[in-house]
Structures are given as C-alpha cells and as structure tokens.
C-alpha positions in Angstrom: -48.5 -11.1 -13.6 -50.3 -8.4 -11.5 -50.4 -10.3 -8.5 -53.4 -10.4 -5.4 -53.8 -6.9 -3.9 -52.1 -5.1 -6.8 -54.2 -2.0 -8.5 -52.9 -1.4 -12.0 -54.2 2.2 -13.3 -53.2 3.4 -16.7 -53.3 1.7 -20.0 -51.3 -1.7 -20.5 -49.4 -2.5 -23.6 -47.6 -6.0 -23.2 -45.9 -8.0 -26.1 -46.5 -11.0 -24.3 -48.9 -12.7 -21.7 -50.8 -11.4 -18.9 -51.8 -13.0 -15.7 -54.1 -10.6 -13.4 -54.5 -11.4 -9.8 -55.1 -8.2 -8.6 -57.0 -5.0 -10.4 -56.6 -2.9 -13.6 -57.8 0.2 -14.2 -57.3 1.1 -17.7 -57.2 0.3 -21.0 -55.0 -2.9 -22.4 -53.6 -3.9 -25.7 -52.2 -7.9 -25.0 -50.3 -9.7 -27.6 -50.3 -13.0 -26.0 -52.7 -14.7 -23.6 -55.0 -12.8 -20.9 -55.6 -14.9 -17.6 -58.3 -13.1 -15.4 -58.4 -15.1 -12.4 -61.5 -15.2 -10.0 -60.5 -12.8 -7.4 -59.1 -10.3 -10.4 -60.9 -7.4 -12.1 -60.4 -5.1 -15.0 -61.9 -1.6 -15.7 -61.6 -0.6 -19.2 -61.4 -1.9 -23.1 -59.0 -4.7 -23.4 -57.9 -6.6 -26.8 -56.0 -9.7 -26.5 -54.7 -12.7 -28.9 -56.5 -15.0 -26.4 -58.1 -14.5 -23.2 -59.4 -17.0 -20.1 -61.5 -14.9 -17.7 -62.8 -16.1 -14.3 -62.9 -13.0 -12.8 -64.4 -9.9 -13.4 -63.9 -6.9 -16.9 -66.0 -4.2 -17.1 -66.1 -2.8 -20.1 -65.1 -4.6 -23.9 -63.0 -7.3 -24.5 -61.8 -7.8 -28.1 -60.1 -11.5 -28.2 -58.8 -12.3 -32.3 -58.8 -15.9 -31.1 -60.3 -18.2 -28.7 -62.3 -16.3 -25.5 -63.2 -18.7 -22.4 -65.5 -17.5 -19.9 -65.5 -19.2 -16.5 -68.1 -20.2 -14.5 -67.0 -17.6 -11.5 -66.6 -14.8 -14.1 -68.9 -11.6 -14.1 -68.3 -9.3 -17.9 -70.2 -6.0 -18.4 -69.7 -4.8 -21.4 -69.1 -5.8 -25.3 -67.5 -9.3 -26.0 -66.0 -10.0 -29.1 -63.9 -13.1 -29.7 -63.0 -15.6 -33.2 -64.5 -18.5 -31.1 -66.5 -18.1 -27.4 -66.9 -20.8 -25.1 -69.0 -19.7 -21.9 -69.2 -21.9 -18.5 -72.7 -22.8 -17.0 -73.1 -19.8 -14.0 -71.0 -17.3 -16.2 -73.0 -13.9 -16.1 -72.3 -11.9 -19.3 -74.4 -8.4 -19.5 -74.1 -7.1 -23.1 -73.5 -8.1 -26.9 -71.7 -11.0 -27.9 -70.0 -11.4 -31.5 -68.5 -14.3 -32.5 -66.0 -13.2 -35.9 -65.7 -16.9 -37.3 -69.4 -17.0 -37.7 -69.1 -20.6 -35.5 -71.8 -21.1 -32.7 -71.3 -19.9 -28.6 -70.4 -23.5 -26.8 -72.0 -23.9 -23.9 -70.4 -25.4 -21.1 -70.5 -26.9 -17.5 -66.9 -26.3 -15.6 -65.0 -29.2 -14.3 -62.1 -27.4 -12.8 -61.8 -27.4 -9.3 -63.0 -24.1 -7.0 
C-alpha cells in the first residue's frame, strides 16, 4: 500500500497486489491487483494482472486480465487489457486495445462518492 500523501519515485516490482492512495513516479510490474484510488496518481508504464482505476494514470497500462476504469479516472496514454469496462464520466486520452476481442463495456457507476 502506498498511502495518502506518500510519493514513491522509482520502479516498483510487486509479486502481489498494490493499493495506491498516494503518488508513484516510475514503472510498475504488479503481479496481482492494482487499485488506484480517486485521489491517487501514477506516472509511468504499468503492467498488472488486474486493475481498478479511479484516479489518474499518465503513461501506459497493460493488464493481462480485467481492467475497470471508474467515473473519476483520468488516463493519458495507451491502455491494453484482456477485458475493459469504462464508467460514464471517465476520461481516456490514448489508444485502447482489448486483447480478448470482446467489446468495451460502458457502464454507469453506482458506487458512492
């Protein structure tokens, strides 16, 4: 976990999951689930098994499983995932690729703010 107010600079290799509530500046290889909270930011290239993004990502993300992009998310860069679900209100500036060939799922987020 990278908590609120924490800034991590450098590359991150994690065999398990990461919950980001602060800021990371560097590349990441996450073996499990990556969760980026709405107030959090990641700058760099990220690979993960699965991810839920509610905050900001500037760089690229490659997810071997499912990627969910929440309504408060802002992504600037290339997005690649096996499956991709994007909430109404999310902003993605860049190329999106779904490796399974399935369509991108668009949804209205029901989670409380």
